[in-house]
C-alpha positions as CSV (number, residue, x, y, z in Angstrom):
1,X,0.0,0.3,0.1
2,X,1.6,3.4,-1.0
3,X,1.2,6.8,1.0
4,X,-1.0,8.0,-2.2
5,X,-3.2,5.4,-1.6
6,X,-3.6,6.2,2.3
7,X,-4.7,9.9,1.3
8,X,-7.2,8.8,-1.8
9,X,-8.8,6.7,0.8
10,X,-12.5,8.4,2.1
11,X,-14.1,7.6,5.3
12,X,-17.2,5.6,5.2
13,X,-20.6,7.0,6.1
14,X,-21.7,5.7,9.5
15,X,-25.2,5.5,8.6
16,X,-24.6,2.8,6.6
17,X,-23.0,1.0,9.8
18,X,-25.9,1.9,11.8
19,X,-28.9,0.2,9.8
20,X,-26.5,-3.3,8.2
21,X,-27.9,-5.3,10.5
22,X,-31.4,-4.7,10.5
23,X,-31.0,-5.1,6.6
24,X,-29.1,-8.1,6.8
25,X,-32.1,-9.9,9.4
26,X,-34.6,-8.6,6.7
27,X,-32.8,-10.6,3.9
28,X,-32.7,-13.9,5.8
29,X,-36.1,-13.6,7.2
30,X,-36.9,-13.8,3.2
31,X,-36.9,-18.0,2.1
32,X,-35.5,-17.7,-1.3
33,X,-33.8,-21.3,-0.8
34,X,-32.6,-22.8,-3.9
35,X,-33.2,-26.7,-4.3
36,X,-31.5,-26.6,-7.6
37,X,-34.6,-28.4,-9.4
38,X,-37.0,-25.3,-9.5
39,X,-38.9,-26.1,-6.7
40,X,-38.1,-23.7,-4.3
41,X,-39.7,-20.4,-3.5
42,X,-37.6,-18.4,-6.1
43,X,-36.1,-14.9,-5.4
44,X,-39.1,-12.7,-6.4
45,X,-39.9,-11.8,-3.2
46,X,-36.4,-10.8,-1.7
47,X,-35.5,-8.7,-5.6
48,X,-38.8,-7.0,-4.6
49,X,-37.5,-6.3,-1.0
50,X,-34.2,-4.9,-2.3
51,X,-35.7,-2.9,-5.0
52,X,-38.1,-1.3,-2.7
53,X,-34.9,-0.2,-0.6
54,X,-32.9,1.6,-3.1
55,X,-36.2,2.8,-4.5
56,X,-36.8,4.2,-1.4
57,X,-33.8,6.5,-1.0
58,X,-34.2,7.2,-4.9
59,X,-32.3,5.1,-6.9
60,X,-33.3,3.9,-9.8
61,X,-33.2,0.2,-9.6
62,X,-34.5,-2.3,-12.3
63,X,-35.9,-5.8,-11.0
64,X,-35.4,-8.1,-13.6
65,X,-36.8,-11.7,-14.6
66,X,-34.4,-14.4,-15.8
67,X,-37.3,-16.9,-15.3
68,X,-40.5,-16.8,-13.6
69,X,-40.3,-16.2,-10.0
70,X,-36.5,-15.8,-10.3
71,X,-35.4,-12.3,-10.3
72,X,-32.9,-9.7,-9.3
73,X,-32.2,-6.0,-9.1
74,X,-29.7,-3.9,-10.8
75,X,-28.7,-0.4,-10.3
76,X,-25.9,1.7,-11.7
77,X,-24.6,4.4,-9.8
78,X,-22.8,7.2,-12.0
79,X,-19.3,8.1,-10.5
80,X,-17.5,11.8,-11.3
81,X,-15.2,10.4,-13.4
82,X,-17.4,8.5,-15.9
83,X,-14.2,7.9,-18.3
84,X,-13.3,5.0,-16.1
85,X,-14.1,1.6,-16.6
86,X,-17.1,0.9,-13.8
87,X,-16.6,-1.6,-11.3
88,X,-19.6,-4.4,-10.6
89,X,-20.5,-5.2,-7.0
90,X,-22.1,-8.1,-6.9
91,X,-24.4,-10.5,-4.5
92,X,-26.4,-13.5,-4.9
93,X,-30.1,-13.5,-3.1
94,X,-30.4,-17.4,-3.3
95,X,-29.4,-19.6,-0.3
96,X,-29.2,-23.2,-0.1
97,X,-31.8,-25.6,1.7
98,X,-31.7,-26.1,5.5
99,X,-33.7,-28.0,7.3
100,X,-35.2,-26.5,10.5
101,X,-35.0,-29.7,12.6
102,X,-31.2,-29.7,12.0
103,X,-30.6,-26.5,13.3
104,X,-30.6,-25.0,16.5
105,X,-32.3,-21.7,16.0
106,X,-35.2,-21.5,13.1
107,X,-32.8,-21.2,10.0
108,X,-35.3,-18.3,8.7
109,X,-35.9,-16.1,11.9
110,X,-32.6,-14.1,11.5
111,X,-32.3,-14.1,15.4
112,X,-29.4,-12.6,17.4
113,X,-27.8,-14.6,19.7
114,X,-24.4,-15.0,21.4
115,X,-21.7,-17.1,20.3
116,X,-18.0,-17.4,21.5
117,X,-18.5,-14.8,23.2
118,X,-20.3,-12.2,20.7
119,X,-23.4,-11.2,19.5
120,X,-24.3,-13.6,15.8
121,X,-27.3,-12.9,13.6
122,X,-28.0,-16.8,12.8
123,X,-29.9,-18.3,9.7
124,X,-29.3,-19.5,6.4
125,X,-27.8,-17.2,4.1
126,X,-25.9,-14.9,7.0
127,X,-22.4,-15.5,5.3
128,X,-23.7,-17.1,2.2
129,X,-24.2,-14.2,1.2
130,X,-27.3,-11.9,3.2
131,X,-24.3,-10.9,4.9
132,X,-22.3,-9.1,2.0
133,X,-25.9,-8.0,0.1
134,X,-26.5,-5.8,3.3
135,X,-23.6,-4.1,3.2
136,X,-23.8,-3.5,-0.6
137,X,-27.6,-2.2,0.2
138,X,-26.6,0.3,3.3
139,X,-23.6,1.6,1.6
140,X,-25.7,2.9,-1.7
141,X,-28.3,4.0,0.5
142,X,-26.5,6.0,3.0
143,X,-24.7,7.2,-0.5
144,X,-28.1,7.8,-1.7
145,X,-29.1,9.8,1.1
146,X,-25.8,11.8,1.8
147,X,-25.7,13.1,-1.7
148,X,-22.4,10.6,-2.6
149,X,-21.0,10.2,-5.7
150,X,-18.1,7.4,-6.1
151,X,-15.1,8.1,-8.2
152,X,-16.2,6.0,-10.9
153,X,-19.4,4.0,-12.1
154,X,-20.2,1.0,-9.4
155,X,-22.8,-1.3,-11.2
156,X,-24.9,-2.6,-8.5
157,X,-26.2,-6.4,-9.4
158,X,-28.2,-8.7,-7.0
159,X,-29.1,-12.1,-8.7
160,X,-30.9,-15.4,-8.4
161,X,-29.4,-18.6,-9.2
162,X,-25.6,-18.9,-7.7
163,X,-26.2,-21.5,-5.9
164,X,-27.2,-23.6,-8.7
165,X,-24.5,-22.5,-10.8
166,X,-26.0,-19.4,-12.0
167,X,-27.3,-20.5,-15.3
168,X,-30.9,-18.7,-14.7
169,X,-28.8,-15.8,-13.1
170,X,-25.6,-14.6,-13.8
171,X,-24.6,-16.9,-17.2
172,X,-28.4,-16.0,-18.2
173,X,-27.2,-12.1,-17.6
174,X,-24.2,-12.3,-19.7
175,X,-25.9,-13.9,-22.7
176,X,-29.0,-12.0,-22.8
177,X,-28.3,-8.1,-21.0
178,X,-25.2,-7.0,-21.7
179,X,-25.9,-3.6,-21.3
180,X,-25.9,-4.0,-17.7
181,X,-22.0,-4.9,-17.9
182,X,-21.4,-1.7,-20.4
183,X,-17.7,-0.6,-19.3
184,X,-17.6,-2.7,-16.4
185,X,-13.6,-4.1,-16.1
186,X,-13.3,-4.7,-12.6
187,X,-15.7,-6.8,-10.2
188,X,-15.8,-7.9,-6.2
189,X,-18.3,-10.3,-4.7
190,X,-18.4,-13.2,-2.5
191,X,-16.0,-15.5,-0.5
192,X,-12.9,-13.2,0.3
193,X,-12.0,-10.5,2.8
194,X,-12.6,-12.5,5.9
195,X,-10.0,-12.7,8.4
196,X,-7.4,-15.4,9.8
197,X,-5.7,-14.3,13.2
198,X,-2.1,-15.7,13.0
199,X,-1.3,-13.9,16.4
200,X,-2.5,-10.8,18.3
201,X,-1.0,-8.3,16.4
202,X,-1.5,-10.5,12.8
203,X,-4.5,-10.7,10.9
204,X,-4.8,-11.9,7.2
205,X,-7.6,-11.3,5.4
206,X,-7.9,-13.3,2.3
207,X,-8.9,-11.3,-0.8
208,X,-10.1,-14.1,-3.7
209,X,-8.0,-14.2,-6.8
210,X,-8.7,-17.6,-8.4
211,X,-11.5,-20.1,-8.3
212,X,-11.4,-23.9,-9.1
213,X,-13.5,-25.0,-12.1
214,X,-16.9,-27.1,-11.5
215,X,-17.5,-30.7,-12.9
216,X,-20.5,-31.9,-11.3
217,X,-20.9,-35.2,-13.2
218,X,-23.9,-38.1,-13.8
219,X,-22.5,-41.4,-13.6
220,X,-24.6,-44.0,-15.6
221,X,-24.3,-47.4,-15.7
222,X,-26.7,-50.1,-17.8
223,X,-27.4,-53.9,-17.4
224,X,-29.4,-56.6,-17.6
225,X,-32.8,-56.5,-15.3
226,X,-33.8,-59.1,-13.5
227,X,-35.3,-61.2,-10.4
228,X,-32.7,-60.5,-7.1
229,X,-32.7,-64.5,-7.0
230,X,-31.0,-65.0,-10.0
231,X,-27.4,-65.1,-10.9
232,X,-26.3,-62.0,-12.8
233,X,-23.2,-61.1,-14.3
234,X,-24.3,-58.1,-16.0
235,X,-25.5,-56.4,-12.8
236,X,-25.7,-52.0,-13.3
237,X,-25.9,-51.7,-9.4
238,X,-22.5,-54.1,-9.0
239,X,-20.9,-51.7,-12.4
240,X,-21.5,-48.9,-11.3
241,X,-20.2,-49.1,-7.5
242,X,-17.4,-50.5,-8.6
243,X,-16.3,-47.5,-10.9
244,X,-17.9,-45.3,-8.0
245,X,-15.5,-46.5,-6.0
246,X,-12.7,-46.2,-8.4
247,X,-12.9,-42.7,-8.6
248,X,-13.6,-42.0,-5.2
249,X,-10.4,-43.3,-4.7
250,X,-8.2,-41.2,-7.2
251,X,-5.7,-38.7,-5.5
252,X,-4.3,-36.0,-7.9
253,X,-1.0,-34.4,-8.5
254,X,-0.4,-31.3,-6.6
255,X,-0.2,-28.5,-8.7
256,X,1.2,-24.9,-7.0
257,X,-1.0,-22.2,-9.0
258,X,0.6,-19.0,-9.2
259,X,-2.5,-17.8,-6.8
260,X,-1.2,-20.1,-4.1
261,X,2.5,-20.1,-4.8
262,X,1.6,-16.1,-3.9
263,X,-0.7,-17.0,-1.0
264,X,2.3,-18.9,0.2
265,X,4.8,-16.0,0.0
266,X,3.1,-13.4,1.1
267,X,2.3,-15.6,4.6
268,X,5.9,-16.5,4.8
269,X,6.7,-12.9,4.9
270,X,4.1,-11.7,7.3
271,X,4.9,-14.4,9.6
272,X,8.5,-15.6,9.4
273,X,7.9,-19.0,8.9
274,X,9.7,-20.8,5.8
275,X,6.7,-22.1,3.9
276,X,8.7,-24.2,0.8
277,X,5.8,-23.9,-1.9
278,X,7.7,-27.1,-3.9
279,X,7.6,-28.9,-0.2
280,X,4.1,-28.9,0.6
281,X,3.3,-31.5,3.0
282,X,5.8,-29.8,5.2
283,X,4.3,-26.7,4.5
284,X,0.6,-27.8,5.4
285,X,2.1,-29.2,9.0
286,X,2.9,-25.4,9.5
287,X,-0.2,-24.1,8.6
288,X,-2.3,-25.2,11.6
289,X,-6.4,-24.2,10.8
290,X,-5.3,-22.6,7.4
291,X,-4.2,-26.4,6.3
292,X,-7.8,-27.3,5.1
293,X,-8.1,-23.9,3.3
294,X,-4.6,-24.3,1.6
295,X,-5.4,-28.1,0.8
296,X,-8.0,-28.1,-0.9
297,X,-6.6,-25.7,-3.2
298,X,-3.4,-27.6,-4.2
299,X,-5.1,-30.4,-6.4
300,X,-8.0,-31.3,-8.8
301,X,-10.3,-33.2,-6.1
302,X,-13.4,-35.5,-6.8
303,X,-15.7,-36.9,-4.9
304,X,-18.8,-39.2,-5.0
305,X,-22.2,-37.3,-3.4
306,X,-25.4,-39.1,-4.3
307,X,-26.5,-42.9,-5.6
308,X,-29.9,-44.0,-6.9
309,X,-30.7,-47.4,-8.1
310,X,-33.7,-49.9,-8.1
311,X,-37.4,-49.9,-6.9
312,X,-37.8,-52.8,-5.5
313,X,-35.2,-55.1,-2.9
314,X,-36.0,-58.3,-5.2
315,X,-35.3,-57.2,-8.4
316,X,-31.9,-56.4,-10.1
317,X,-32.7,-53.0,-12.1
318,X,-31.7,-52.4,-15.7
319,X,-29.6,-48.9,-14.5
320,X,-28.4,-47.4,-11.9
321,X,-26.5,-43.7,-11.6
322,X,-24.3,-41.6,-9.2
323,X,-23.7,-37.7,-8.7
324,X,-20.1,-36.6,-8.6
325,X,-18.6,-33.3,-7.6
326,X,-14.9,-32.8,-9.3
327,X,-13.4,-29.4,-9.1
328,X,-10.3,-29.0,-11.2
329,X,-7.2,-26.1,-10.9
330,X,-6.7,-23.4,-13.4
331,X,-5.0,-25.4,-16.4
332,X,-5.7,-28.8,-15.2
333,X,-9.0,-29.7,-16.3
334,X,-7.8,-32.2,-19.0
335,X,-6.2,-34.2,-16.0
336,X,-8.9,-34.3,-13.9
337,X,-11.0,-35.6,-17.2
338,X,-8.5,-38.2,-17.7
339,X,-8.0,-40.0,-14.6
340,X,-12.1,-40.3,-14.0
341,X,-12.6,-41.5,-17.5
342,X,-9.6,-44.1,-16.8
343,X,-11.4,-45.2,-13.5
344,X,-15.2,-45.5,-15.0
345,X,-14.3,-48.2,-17.5
346,X,-16.4,-49.0,-20.3
347,X,-19.6,-50.2,-18.5
348,X,-20.0,-46.2,-17.1
349,X,-20.7,-43.5,-19.1
350,X,-20.7,-40.0,-17.9
351,X,-22.6,-36.7,-18.7
352,X,-22.5,-32.9,-17.3
353,X,-25.3,-31.7,-14.4
354,X,-23.1,-28.3,-14.3
355,X,-19.8,-27.7,-16.0
356,X,-18.3,-24.0,-15.6
357,X,-14.6,-23.1,-15.9
358,X,-11.9,-21.9,-13.5
359,X,-10.3,-18.5,-13.0
360,X,-7.6,-16.6,-12.1
361,X,-6.0,-12.9,-11.7
362,X,-3.2,-11.6,-10.2
363,X,-2.5,-9.7,-6.8
364,X,-2.1,-6.5,-7.9
365,X,-3.2,-2.6,-9.3
366,X,-5.0,0.0,-7.6
367,X,-8.3,-1.8,-6.8
368,X,-5.8,-4.5,-4.7
369,X,-4.2,-1.8,-3.3
370,X,-7.6,0.2,-2.0
371,X,-8.2,-3.3,-0.6
372,X,-5.6,-3.5,1.5
373,X,-5.8,0.3,2.2
374,X,-9.5,0.1,3.8
375,X,-8.4,-3.3,5.6
376,X,-5.6,-1.2,7.7
377,X,-7.7,1.7,7.9
378,X,-10.2,-0.6,10.1
379,X,-7.9,-2.9,11.3
380,X,-4.4,-1.9,12.3
381,X,-2.9,-5.2,12.0
382,X,-4.5,-6.2,8.8
383,X,-2.6,-8.3,5.7
384,X,-4.1,-8.6,3.1
385,X,-3.4,-11.8,1.2
386,X,-4.8,-13.9,-2.3
387,X,-5.9,-16.6,-2.2
388,X,-8.2,-19.5,-4.6
389,X,-11.5,-20.6,-3.4
390,X,-12.0,-24.3,-3.5
391,X,-15.4,-23.3,-4.8
392,X,-17.6,-21.1,-7.4
393,X,-19.0,-18.1,-7.4
394,X,-20.8,-15.6,-9.9
395,X,-17.8,-14.6,-11.3
396,X,-17.0,-17.1,-13.6
397,X,-19.6,-15.7,-15.4
398,X,-18.4,-12.3,-15.5
399,X,-14.5,-13.7,-16.2
400,X,-16.3,-14.8,-19.8
401,X,-16.6,-10.7,-20.5
402,X,-12.9,-10.0,-19.7
403,X,-13.7,-8.7,-16.2
404,X,-11.0,-9.0,-13.8
405,X,-13.2,-10.8,-10.8
406,X,-12.0,-10.4,-6.8
407,X,-14.2,-12.1,-4.0
408,X,-14.1,-9.3,-1.0
409,X,-16.8,-9.5,1.5
410,X,-14.9,-8.3,4.0
411,X,-15.1,-9.5,7.6
412,X,-13.3,-9.4,11.4
413,X,-13.9,-12.5,12.6
414,X,-13.4,-14.1,16.3
415,X,-10.0,-16.4,15.8
416,X,-12.1,-19.5,17.2
417,X,-14.8,-19.6,14.6
418,X,-14.6,-21.9,12.2
419,X,-16.0,-19.7,9.2
420,X,-15.5,-22.3,6.2
421,X,-17.8,-24.9,8.1
422,X,-20.6,-21.8,7.7
423,X,-20.7,-22.0,4.1
424,X,-23.5,-24.4,3.4
425,X,-23.6,-25.6,6.8
426,X,-26.2,-25.8,10.2
427,X,-26.4,-23.0,12.4
428,X,-24.9,-20.6,9.6
429,X,-24.0,-17.4,11.6
430,X,-22.5,-14.2,11.2
431,X,-20.9,-12.0,14.3
432,X,-22.8,-8.5,14.3
433,X,-19.5,-6.5,14.9
434,X,-18.3,-8.2,11.6
435,X,-20.8,-7.1,9.7
436,X,-20.6,-3.5,10.8
437,X,-16.7,-4.0,10.0
438,X,-17.3,-5.0,6.8
439,X,-19.7,-2.3,6.1
440,X,-17.2,0.7,7.1
441,X,-14.5,-1.8,5.2
442,X,-16.6,-1.8,1.6
443,X,-17.6,1.7,2.1
444,X,-14.3,3.2,2.1
445,X,-13.5,1.0,-0.8
446,X,-15.9,1.6,-3.1
447,X,-16.1,5.3,-2.5
448,X,-12.6,5.3,-3.1
449,X,-11.6,3.0,-6.0
């Protein structure tokens, strides 16, 4: 971070922080569960809420539809220098489903209760990602009330269907609404900017610069149907299960991508620990709780997730199928599929349930400098570091337009909070103070960028 960057950093507006908790709770209370098969409530109700909150402060928001019940909202806020490339700030309005009986608190009540000694908002979407949606809304609402203009155009886009791959959301918009992205050169979205405490005087804030690609696969085996009491050498269930076991046993080779290598370099410099990217076993052993996060970005992964076959215990079915979740590193997609195809053999075929790209950008430039500066302005012990997300976001679609994408939804978290487990997990929750902290950081960054 340069002295020039520090001088250019503008203060957030206090009224954004004042309302972000209420906005987040309102958003969580609107059930927008995405089951991936069109059976959920959709995002229309929550999109209507967002549109109303923007319009009541005078912002000319558009509520759009990608399919029946699948809605989002967009608003472009003009900047002072309209010759510059615009910044896209995006979030998704859908959440993964939640079974109430599994939770200690109602998943759509947005209750505030303590955990780890701090107040937290509990509910589905608290971290994925209605917290960020609320921070965005609070920030731009405060600008509208205060007559504030950002440095460049800011396009706020809150979308449907991210939790099912964005085919009825970000990908649909890229294909059908290019006007939304006119002039956009950079984007910030979810799963980045959160803290990991190394020691009392050092907190790393992980800015996402890369994502693994997605290959959700359906495996199918065909065989000869028959009576369960008879001999059968062409059993589809047996063929499928043997193939699934081979797929599940695949262990891909380690590849240290540029994003991971840079993460380790920054971490090594910040901590003084010797972290050798060419000896990842030794490096992971030194990382403690961070080893889980880093380990998932060192190789392609594949995990069987679902099995289906038959309709009666004494009937051998003529077919069987399984679902597999495969994630591949940038540049290593061919390797991922080659090992899977070898493991499947000649009795099982695969097809895509969903397929999307890997992406990677570099950890440099004015926007990165401003992210680091905004974090340091709120936390003197903050060090911004790049990292790769093992999952995926709407950034995949936007990157197809040549937009440079980052994950930056800033949160200062309690050291003992297992943040990664909250994504799609039971008892999802976000600390109230972290939400306010994130609003201040985001406000500084967006006003100054």
